[in-house]
C-alpha positions in Angstrom: -35.4 76.0 -62.4 -36.3 78.2 -65.9 -34.0 80.1 -65.4 -30.8 77.2 -64.5 -32.1 75.9 -68.3 -31.6 79.4 -69.5 -28.1 79.8 -68.3 -27.2 76.5 -69.3 -28.5 77.2 -72.8 -26.6 80.5 -72.6 -23.2 78.8 -71.9 -24.1 75.9 -74.4 -24.0 79.2 -77.0 -21.0 80.9 -75.7 -19.1 77.9 -76.3 -20.4 77.5 -79.8 -20.0 80.1 -80.9 -16.5 81.0 -79.8 -13.9 80.6 -82.6 -10.4 78.6 -82.3 -7.1 79.2 -83.3 -7.2 77.9 -87.2 -10.6 79.5 -88.2 -9.3 83.1 -87.2 -5.9 82.7 -89.3 -8.6 81.7 -91.8 -10.8 84.7 -91.6 -8.0 87.2 -91.0 -6.1 85.6 -93.9 -9.8 85.1 -96.1 -10.0 89.1 -95.1 -6.4 90.0 -96.0 -6.6 88.3 -99.4 -10.1 90.1 -100.2 -8.4 93.2 -99.2 -5.1 92.2 -101.6 -7.4 91.2 -104.8 -9.9 94.5 -104.6 -6.7 96.8 -103.9 -4.8 95.3 -107.0 -7.5 95.5 -108.7 -8.0 99.0 -108.2 -3.7 100.0 -108.6 -3.0 98.0 -111.7 -6.3 98.7 -114.5 -4.9 101.7 -115.7 -0.9 100.1 -116.3 -2.8 96.4 -117.4 -5.1 99.2 -120.6 -2.2 101.1 -121.1 0.4 97.6 -121.5 -2.1 94.6 -122.2 -5.1 96.1 -124.0 -7.2 94.7 -120.8 -7.8 96.8 -117.6 -8.8 93.5 -115.9 -5.2 91.8 -116.6 -3.5 91.7 -113.6 -6.6 90.9 -111.7 -7.1 88.0 -113.8 -3.8 86.9 -112.9 -3.4 87.5 -109.1 -6.8 85.9 -108.8 -5.5 82.5 -110.7 -2.3 82.7 -108.2 -4.8 83.3 -105.5 -6.4 80.2 -106.6 -3.2 78.2 -106.8 -1.9 79.3 -102.8 -5.5 77.9 -101.7 -4.8 74.8 -104.0 -1.3 74.2 -102.5 -2.0 75.3 -99.3 -5.3 72.4 -98.7 -2.4 70.1 -100.1 0.1 70.9 -97.0 -2.2 71.1 -94.6 -2.7 66.9 -94.8 0.7 66.3 -94.1 1.8 66.0 -91.0 4.7 68.3 -89.9 6.4 65.1 -88.5 7.3 64.8 -92.6 8.8 68.4 -93.0 10.7 67.7 -89.8 12.7 64.5 -91.1 12.8 66.1 -94.3 14.1 69.5 -93.8 18.0 68.7 -93.8 16.9 67.7 -98.1 14.7 71.0 -97.7 18.0 73.0 -96.9 20.0 71.6 -99.9 17.3 71.3 -102.2 16.5 75.7 -101.2 20.3 75.5 -102.0 20.3 73.9 -105.7 17.9 76.4 -106.4 19.7 79.9 -105.5 22.4 78.5 -107.3 20.5 77.4 -110.4 18.8 80.8 -110.6 22.9 82.5 -111.0 23.1 80.2 -113.8 23.5 81.9 -116.9 20.3 81.0 -119.3 18.2 80.0 -116.2 17.7 82.3 -114.1 16.0 85.7 -115.2 16.8 89.3 -115.0 14.3 91.9 -114.1 15.3 95.1 -112.4 18.8 94.2 -111.7 18.1 91.3 -110.2 18.3 88.1 -110.9 15.9 86.2 -108.7 13.4 84.7 -111.0 13.5 81.1 -112.8 11.3 81.0 -115.5 9.4 78.1 -116.2 6.8 78.2 -119.5 4.6 81.2 -118.6 5.5 81.0 -115.0 8.1 83.0 -112.7 9.5 81.2 -109.6 11.0 83.7 -107.6 13.3 81.8 -106.0 13.7 83.4 -102.1 9.8 83.0 -101.3 10.8 79.0 -100.7 14.3 79.6 -99.3 12.8 81.7 -96.6 10.3 78.3 -96.1 13.2 75.7 -96.0 15.6 78.1 -94.1 12.9 77.8 -91.1 12.3 74.3 -91.4 15.9 73.2 -91.0 16.2 75.4 -88.3 13.7 74.0 -86.5 14.9 70.5 -87.2 18.3 71.5 -85.9 16.8 73.3 -82.4 14.8 69.6 -81.8 17.9 67.8 -82.4 20.7 70.2 -80.6 18.4 72.4 -78.1 20.9 71.9 -75.2 23.6 72.3 -77.2 22.4 75.5 -78.0 21.4 76.9 -75.0 25.2 76.2 -73.4 27.4 76.5 -75.5 28.3 78.9 -78.2 28.9 76.9 -80.9 25.9 75.3 -80.9 24.3 78.7 -81.3 26.4 79.3 -84.5 25.9 76.4 -86.6 22.9 76.9 -87.8 23.9 80.8 -88.8 27.5 79.4 -89.8 25.4 76.8 -92.8 22.6 79.7 -93.8 25.2 82.3 -93.6 26.4 80.5 -97.4 22.7 80.9 -98.5 22.8 84.2 -97.4 26.2 85.0 -99.8 23.6 83.6 -102.3 20.9 86.0 -101.8 23.5 88.7 -101.9 24.7 87.9 -105.1 21.2 88.1 -106.7 20.8 90.8 -105.2 17.9 90.4 -102.2 19.3 92.1 -99.0 15.9 92.0 -98.2 15.4 88.3 -97.8 18.2 88.1 -96.4 16.9 90.6 -93.2 13.9 88.8 -92.9 15.3 84.9 -93.2 18.0 86.0 -90.8 15.5 87.9 -87.8 13.2 85.1 -88.0 16.3 82.9 -87.8 17.5 84.6 -84.8 13.7 85.1 -83.0 13.9 80.7 -83.2 17.1 81.3 -81.7 16.0 83.6 -79.4 12.9 81.5 -78.3 14.6 78.1 -77.8 16.2 79.4 -75.3 19.8 80.8 -76.3 22.1 82.9 -74.1 21.2 86.5 -74.1 25.4 87.9 -74.1 26.1 85.6 -76.4 22.6 86.2 -78.3 23.2 89.7 -78.4 27.3 89.4 -79.6 26.2 87.7 -82.6 23.4 89.8 -83.8 25.6 92.9 -83.2 28.2 91.4 -85.3 24.5 90.9 -88.0 23.9 94.1 -87.6 27.6 95.8 -88.2 27.8 93.1 -91.2 24.8 94.4 -92.7 26.2 97.9 -91.7 29.0 97.3 -94.3 27.3 95.3 -97.1 25.1 99.1 -97.3 28.7 101.1 -97.0 30.8 98.5 -99.8 27.1 99.2 -102.5 26.8 102.3 -104.3 23.1 101.3 -105.1 22.0 100.2 -101.7 24.1 103.4 -100.8 21.6 105.5 -103.2 18.2 104.0 -101.9 19.4 104.8 -98.5 20.7 108.3 -99.0 16.8 108.7 -100.9 15.6 107.5 -97.7 17.2 110.2 -95.5 16.5 113.1 -97.6 13.8 111.8 -100.2 13.2 115.2 -101.5 16.6 116.0 -102.2 17.1 114.0 -105.4 12.8 113.7 -105.6 13.4 112.9 -109.4 15.8 110.1 -109.3 17.1 108.0 -106.2 13.9 109.3 -103.9 11.3 109.4 -106.5 8.9 106.0 -105.3 9.5 107.3 -101.7 8.3 110.9 -102.4 5.1 109.5 -104.6 4.7 106.8 -102.3 4.5 110.0 -99.1 2.9 112.2 -101.9 -0.1 108.7 -101.7 0.1 109.0 -98.4 -0.6 112.8 -97.7 -3.8 112.9 -100.6 -5.2 110.1 -98.7 -5.8 111.9 -95.1 -7.7 110.5 -92.5 -10.5 108.7 -95.0 -9.2 108.8 -98.2 -10.0 109.7 -101.6 -12.0 106.9 -102.6 -12.1 103.3 -103.6 -10.6 103.6 -107.5 -10.2 107.2 -107.1 -5.8 106.7 -106.3 -4.0 109.7 -108.4 -0.8 108.2 -108.1 -1.1 104.8 -109.8 -1.8 107.1 -112.8 2.0 106.3 -113.3 3.8 108.7 -111.1 4.4 105.8 -108.2 6.4 102.7 -109.8 5.4 99.6 -108.8 1.7 100.8 -107.4 0.0 96.7 -107.7 3.6 95.3 -106.0 5.9 96.4 -103.8 4.0 99.9 -103.1 0.6 99.1 -102.9 0.0 99.8 -99.4 0.4 103.2 -100.7 -2.4 102.9 -103.1 -4.2 101.9 -100.1 -2.8 104.7 -98.0 -5.0 106.8 -100.6 -7.6 105.6 -101.4 -9.0 104.4 -97.6 -6.8 106.7 -95.8 -5.5 106.0 -92.8 -8.3 104.3 -91.4 -7.4 101.7 -93.7 -4.3 101.3 -93.4 -5.1 101.0 -89.9 -8.0 97.9 -90.1 -5.1 96.1 -92.4 -2.0 97.2 -90.0 -4.5 95.2 -87.1 -4.8 92.6 -89.5 -1.7 91.5 -89.6 -1.3 92.5 -86.1 -4.2 89.7 -85.3 -2.3 87.2 -87.4 1.2 87.2 -85.4 -0.5 86.8 -82.4 -2.5 84.2 -83.0 0.2 82.3 -84.9 2.7 82.7 -81.7 -0.3 81.5 -79.3 0.0 78.0 -81.8 3.3 78.3 -81.6 3.0 78.2 -77.5 0.2 76.1 -77.4 2.7 73.3 -79.3 5.7 74.2 -77.0 3.3 73.3 -73.6 2.6 70.6 -75.0 6.0 69.4 -75.8 6.1 69.4 -80.0 9.1 71.5 -80.1 9.7 71.5 -84.1 5.5 72.9 -84.6 6.5 75.2 -82.0 9.9 76.4 -83.4 8.5 76.0 -87.2 5.7 78.8 -86.0 7.7 80.5 -84.2 9.6 81.7 -87.7 6.8 81.4 -89.6 5.0 84.0 -87.8 8.1 86.2 -87.4 8.6 85.4 -91.2 5.3 87.2 -92.2 5.1 90.0 -89.1 8.5 91.5 -90.4 7.6 91.1 -94.0 4.8 93.1 -93.1 6.2 95.6 -91.0 9.0 96.3 -93.2 6.9 96.8 -96.7 4.5 99.1 -94.5 7.9 100.8 -93.3 9.1 101.3 -96.7 6.0 102.3 -97.8 5.2 105.1 -95.4 9.0 106.3 -95.4 10.7 105.0 -92.0 12.7 101.9 -93.7 15.1 102.2 -96.6 13.1 101.3 -100.1 13.5 97.4 -100.2 11.8 95.0 -102.9 9.5 92.5 -100.4 5.7 92.6 -101.1 2.8 93.0 -98.3 2.0 89.3 -97.8 -1.3 88.3 -98.8 -1.8 91.2 -100.6 0.4 92.5 -103.5 0.5 91.4 -107.2 2.6 88.4 -107.4 2.5 84.5 -107.6 5.1 83.2 -105.5 4.8 85.4 -102.9 0.8 84.4 -102.9 1.5 81.3 -103.0 4.5 80.5 -100.6 2.5 82.7 -98.3 -0.8 80.5 -98.2 2.0 77.6 -97.3 2.9 79.4 -94.2 -0.7 79.7 -93.1 -1.2 76.3 -93.8 2.0 75.3 -92.0 0.5 77.2 -89.1 -2.8 75.8 -89.0 -1.7 72.3 -89.3 0.4 72.9 -86.2 -2.8 74.1 -84.2 -4.6 71.1 -85.3 -2.2 68.2 -84.3 -1.9 71.0 -80.8 -5.9 69.8 -80.4 -5.1 66.1 -81.0 -2.7 65.9 -78.8 -4.4 67.4 -76.1 -7.0 65.3 -76.8 -4.9 62.5 -76.3 -1.7 63.5 -74.6 -0.4 60.2 -74.5 0.1 60.2 -78.1 2.2 63.2 -78.3 4.6 61.7 -80.7 7.1 62.9 -84.1 6.4 60.7 -87.0 5.5 58.2 -85.4 8.0 57.7 -82.0 7.6 59.3 -79.1 9.6 63.2 -78.8 11.5 62.6 -75.9 12.0 66.2 -73.8 13.9 68.6 -75.0 17.6 68.4 -75.2 17.6 64.6 -74.7 18.4 63.4 -78.1 22.5 63.2 -78.8 22.7 62.6 -82.4 25.7 63.4 -84.1 23.8 65.0 -86.6 23.8 69.1 -87.9 
């Protein structure tokens, strides 16, 4: 009898310590944010001392951005995803308006030859960060309305691609080729998981890859980046400079790094040390072990997020499922590109490392992305407890493909 009680108490305690998906997501992102705060502080102190007479200038701003991101995430978490589903068309229009505004003289701010920011008082808003989420919400809403058409006809598959092609052109005008790659890759992932025919999918993806190649080949600026990626040492003081300095940082870090705060490359050798190339500073100071731990956190984050999307799909919450699939792909792909660029596996692209790199727009939007995924998990739990009440915006959600409204 005593042994039975012991076994029963052990079982109860084991269930009580099991973490939900939301708790896992929160723990992983908190760990990434803490790493980011420490590494950004280490990477930026010398630059801040020289340019702003305060070694903690960027650290303080980074902390403010983190606080703003947390506040925005808490607000977004309170909003049912059905509200975003009903607003997906309006969000797409807002995205286009922002992309048009940033290209207008006197409104858009140009930095290093790229016009990607709207200046509002003390803050700069990077439009492409907002556009990423708006585009994925539109595609998720489209898939709920037209999933049968997407699966059965080529035109149903191409509609969202055609709609977003204007967005692609506006982003290329900034220019922001990295945002184009991330957005369209996430969109194609959503379409693939919605059940599009494999032949059609491969045809369109192949065409997109060919178009990307032509865009690179037609731009001298992009070709220089590609050539600097292929052989950075051939022009190590010009087109290959960033990658060469980043590789030196990786080499100095070896297995366990030179120690936190002891990086040499951050001392004005490595450009953008606290933003796009923060992973290189992390590699130098914490070594391969530190890098693998950070990469492991991102892998866990994406896996848990995809699990949330899969449960939403099984429960019939298709908008939640497709949106989470797209958001998880967005996080994973942006992290992959940033790490690939810093380590020389990919050509240089101006993409931040989610939750780690310095930058207000990126931190706030990624916090919102986390809130959306966590909200989907909360709705999964609510629908599992009361499956008869599964709904979208207060109405009973029909079986996938049953809706035939003539809405794009």
